[in-house]
N, C-alpha and C positions, 0 to 999 in steps of 0.2 A: 894234588888229589885234581889240578888241571893242568892242561896242557899251557906251554908258552903262549903269548900271543902271534896269533899268524894273520894270513890277507889273503881273502876272497879276492879276485875281482868284479866289481861289477863295470862296467862298460867299463871309462877312462876312471872311475876312482874303485881304490882299494878300501875294502869294509875289513875292520878290523874284527878277530874273536876268539875267544878260547872254548873249550870243551871240557870234559869232563870225563872221566875212564868208559867205556863201551856201556850202556845197561840193555835193558827188554826193550826199552822205546829212546826215542831222540824227542826231545823236550826244547823249543825255542824260545827261550824269553825276546819278545818283541820288547825294546826299549821305548819309554819315552823319550828319549834323542838325550839327556841331561846324563851322560853314563859313560863310565870307560869299564869295558871289561880287565884293563890293565890291574884294576884294584879290588874292583866290585863283587869278585868270588871271595876275597877276603877282609871286606869290611866286618868289623867286629860285629856289626848291631844284626847280620843276617846268615851269623854262623849257623846257627840251630834249623834254620831253614833249608838254606843249603844241601845238608846234610841229609835231612827230612829226602829233599826232594831229588837228591842221587839216589837212594833206593828203589827209585820209579824210572827212573832210566838214566841217559847220558843229556845232565845240563850244558846247554848252550849259552852263552853270553855274546852278544856283540855290539857291536857302537855303528850307530846310523851314520852316514858321510856327514860332517861337519862337527862333529862331536868325539872327544873320546879320542884313541889310536886310529881313529879311519883318518883317511884325507879331509883335510879342510875342503869349507869351500865358500864363495863370495856373493856379496850382495846382487852380482849379474850374471849369476849361474848359481842360484838355490836347486836345492833337489828337489823332485816334484814326487807324490804320494807313488807313483808308477817308479820310480828310482829307490823310493824308499822299501816297496814291497821286493824290488829286485834284490835287495839283501840278503833276504830270506834264501832266493834261489842262488844267490852265489854265496851264501855260507854252507849250503846243504850240499853245494856240487863241489864245493870242496874239500869237503867232510867226506862224499861220498855214501849219502846220506837219502834214500828216495822216498822218504816221508817224516813226517813229524808231526807234534803236538807243538804248537803254537798257545805260547804264554802271554797273552796281550796286557801293559800296563798301562794303565791310564789311558795315555792319548797312544797308546801303539798298538788301539785296539783298527786304528786305518790303515795301516798295512798290513798288519794280519788278518782285515778284511779279505781285503784285496786281493792278497796272495790267494788263501782259503777260497773262494767264491773262482779266481783265475785256476787256480791248480787242486780242485777234490782230491786228486789221487795223490797229491802229495801233502796232505792233511790231513791226519789222524784224527785231530781235534781240536777243537778251539776254547780256550779256557780264557775269558776275560777276568781281569782284576781290578775294581773300580775304574770300570770303563767310563768314555763318552763317546759320543759318535757325529755331534752338532759344535758349531762355533761357540766356543766359550767366551771369547773375547769379552766381549760389553758387560758379561756377568762378572768377571771377575778380574775388570783393570785393576782394583784397589790392588786385589791379591798379585796382579801381575807384576807391578810396581813394587812390591815392598817384596818381592819375588829376585827381582831383579837389583835389588837397592842392596843386600844382604847376602848378595850371592858367594862365594868363595869365604861364609866364618862359619856353614853350618847351619846358624840357627834358624833359617827358614824349615829344615827338614824336619824338626821337633815340632813346628809350627802347624807341617802336614799332619805328621804323625804323631802326636801328642799321648797319647797310651804306651808309646814307646819308652821304655828305661831311659836316660840322660843324663849324664852328668861332663864334664870338662872334656876326659879322656874321648868319650864316644863323641864331641862335639867337634874335634879337632879334625880324627879320620873321615865326620862328613865333610868337614869343610874341606881337607885333602882332596878327594871325592873329587868332589865339587871345583874346585880348581885345575884338576886335570883333567876334568871332562869338557871344561869351555872356560874360555874366559869371558869374564862380564860384557864383554862386545859380541862376543858371539850368541847368547843369550838371549838379547837384545835383539840380534838379527833375526833367533832365528824364535821367539816369541810368538809373534804377531804367526808364521808361519803355520806352527800346531796348535796356536788358540783358536784358528781361524778355520780348520780345516770341519770340513761336514762331508762325511760318508755317510750319511742316512739314509740315500738311497740303490749305496750296496749291500744293506743289511738283509735285505729278501731276495738275495742271489746266492748267500751263504748257506752250504746243503750240506755242511760237515757237522758233527756232532759237537753241540756249543753247550756250555758252561758260562756261566756267569754268575761271580762272587759280589756281594757289595755288605757295605758295613752300615749300618740301620743309621748312623747320628754321624756320618762322614759331611760336613758342613762345604767341604769346598766341592764335593761332587756328588751331589746327592741322588739319594738312590733310585729316583725317578729317573733317573739316565740311564743307569744301571738297568731298568727294567726296560725302557724303552729301545735297548738294545736286544734283549731277551723277546722282546714282542715281535720284532719285526726278523725274527731271523725263528725261519720255521721247526718246531721239536725241540727248540731251546730250553737250557732250564734254568731258571735263576732263584739264586738261594741269598738273601737278607742273613748276616752276621751281625752280631751284636759286638759293637767297637766304633773308634771315632779314625781310627787310622788311612787314612789314604794309600797306604803299603800295607801288602799283607805277609812279606818277606820279613819283619819287625817283629817284634814280642807286640801282642800273641799275635801269634801265627798258628799254633795249632789246630783249631777249627777250621781255619781255611783249606788247610795242609790237608785236613782227613776229606773233607769236601773232595777233594783234586781227587787223589787216591781212590775214592770209592766210583768218582768218574771213569777212570783212566782203569781201573782195575779190577770195579765191578767187588773188590772188596774196602771194608773200615778199617783200615791203617791204625795200627796200636801205636801211638806218638805217648808217651811217656813225660810227664816234667821235667825239665831238663834240670842236672844235679852236677854241680861245682864245688868245689872246694872251696872254702870261701871263707875271711878271718871277719865276723860279725864284732860291730860295736855300739854296745848300750850305753848312753847318756842321758841323765837326766838331773837338772837344778835339787843341790839340797836346799830342804824347806821352803821349800818355795810355797806351798799352803800360807804360812807364819808371814813370808815376806811380800807376799801380795798384802793382805789384812793390813801390814804396817802402814806399806805404800799407795794402797789404794787403786783399784782398778786403772783408771791413765798412765799413770808414772809405770804401774808395772807393766802393761802393754806395753810399754817403751822401752821398758828393760828388756821382755822376751825378742822383740824387735834387734835388740843391740847383741842379746844374747844367739839368735839363730843366725846373725850378720854374722860372727865370728866362729861359731861350729862350721857352716858352709866356707867360710875361707879357707880353712884350715883343711876341710874336707878336699875343696880343689888340688892345695896345695900338695897334698900324700896321694892323688888318686884315688879318694875316695867316691862310693856312690851314695849318696843321701838314697835311702830307700823309704823314710817318711818319718814323718813328726807329727806327737801327737803334744800338746799341751808343751810341758816343758821338757820333753825329752825327743830325743833323735836313733831310730834304728839306721845305722850304716854298712854298708859291706866292701873288704878290700881286697886283691887279688896279691896281697904281700902282706906277712902276719908284722914282721917290724915296724912298715909305714902305719899301720893300724896303732900298732901299742905308741909309736910318735904324735901321731896326728892325736891319739887320747893324751897323750901326758901334753900337747901345744894347744890343745882346748882349756884341757883342765889352768894351766898358767894363763892360757888369756883371759877367760872370762872374770879374774878375779880383779881386774881393773875395773871391772862393771860394780865389784863390789859382792859378787856371789861367788856359791863354792856350788861343783857338779862332784856326783859320783860316775864312773864308768868299769864299766865291765865287756868281756873280751872273751871271744870262744873263735877257736876254730875247728871249722868240721866239714860236713857233707851239706849243703842244703841249697832248695827245689826252687827255684826261679821261676815264679807264678806272674808274669807278667810284669809287671812293672815293683810286685812285692815277691815275699821270698819267705819259705819257711820251713820245717823239717826239724830235725833234731839236732841241727846244729846252732841253728835260731834260738831253740826253745831253752837248750845247756847256757848260752850266752847269754838270755833273759835271767835266768837264775841265776849267774855269777852277778850279773848287775843289781840285782836284787842285795845280793851281801856286801856289799860295798857299803864303803862307810865317804865321809866328806872326806873330801879332794884324791880321794885313792881311783888308782887304776887297778883294777882286781884282773887275773887272768888265771884260763883254766891251766892245769899241768902239760897238759896238750898244744897250748899256742906257747907255754914256754917254752920246751923243751924243740922248739920248734926255732927259734932265736937265741941258743947259745950261740958261744961265738961273736954275739951282733957288741956286745961292748955292755948292756942293758943288765942292770941290776936287780934280783928280786928279794923279796924278804915274805918266807913262808910261812901263810894264815893258817893252815892244819888242813887235816882232812875234813869235807862235809855232805850232806846229805841232799841233793837238790831237788828238790821237788818233782817228781814225775818222771824222773833218771834214775836207773838202776844206780849198782852203788854207792861208792863213795868216791869224791872230786878233791885230790890236792888242787890248794885255789893258794896263787901269788900276786901278792902287790911291788908293781914298779917299783921300784926304791931309786935309779939313778942311771941317768942314758950314759 
């Protein structure tokens, strides 16, 4: 879908970039410096957004000098704002592009605004996502320290965007992107420059169509910073969207994308919830009410904490994603049916050491991904299967059983059942052995 990484010449510096197939317009993602075009377009967390954005035009990612696959910089020759803006010119020239939409991500506002003001004929529009134009060094010193301290682990990405889905696999993907984007030393070197940038005086000189999008409850880049940008660019449109994420390209991204599509095309984009084939797992503790009454609230809560730790440990082991938990039950999803079954069996066996029993129900089907949550008929069937499971049962639908034939798993036929709210009869099977 995207080209191999290519290089554009910005003075003596080589700027790495990648582009998708051509479309009705060019859209340049102006980064916040700590990214890499080698990996970013394939990052699992942004695939839905990338697919939607490429329906609007050719999507172009590039790395600012000093990060990613672009030429490194040294403490004695840090890039200037002008050089950062010139990276946009270099990439467009190398692609033979006469003009483009600039999609500025938080700290990318500075070079995008300078380019838009200097080259209005080459700037179709400016779109600002969770942007700021004033120095943030003093206001966010504690966050900056945590950012550097955890660099390379991926953990701070979830702190910045707490509403995006998260599990060990997602964390590892972000961690790898961080490590290839910049070393901790480079982050330390560049952070003061990025955080200290002040481009407020530039904003009134921007004369291109501008859209500013901001999340209402973002604690790191508050909405007033985005509103400040919109107020100082003549004719700019400002839209606040519900949410806490710094990033607009991770779940939930659809509202933001629809605003961008409307702004660029004049038409409201119809974006359905993501539908994926997944295996869902429901678990809950057997006789939890009776057990809680027997041992008392304090001991029950301690037991629940131990149970939750066991479940989460097994989910991480088998690449499952925790969707939600309520009381004594978990809902998780997997991209592999055999891993889901083996995870359920491991949970069942592990919690016995705590003196409790669980039941588990699984089904493989189409699910709708709704931000952190999932829904659809596949989830509904999984819940109904779970409701029919007995103590220590790992009960699966015939759909799931058929998908793991040849895996070595053995099943016991539990007969045909009517699942409430689901058409037809469903044959269910209990996992007998591995």
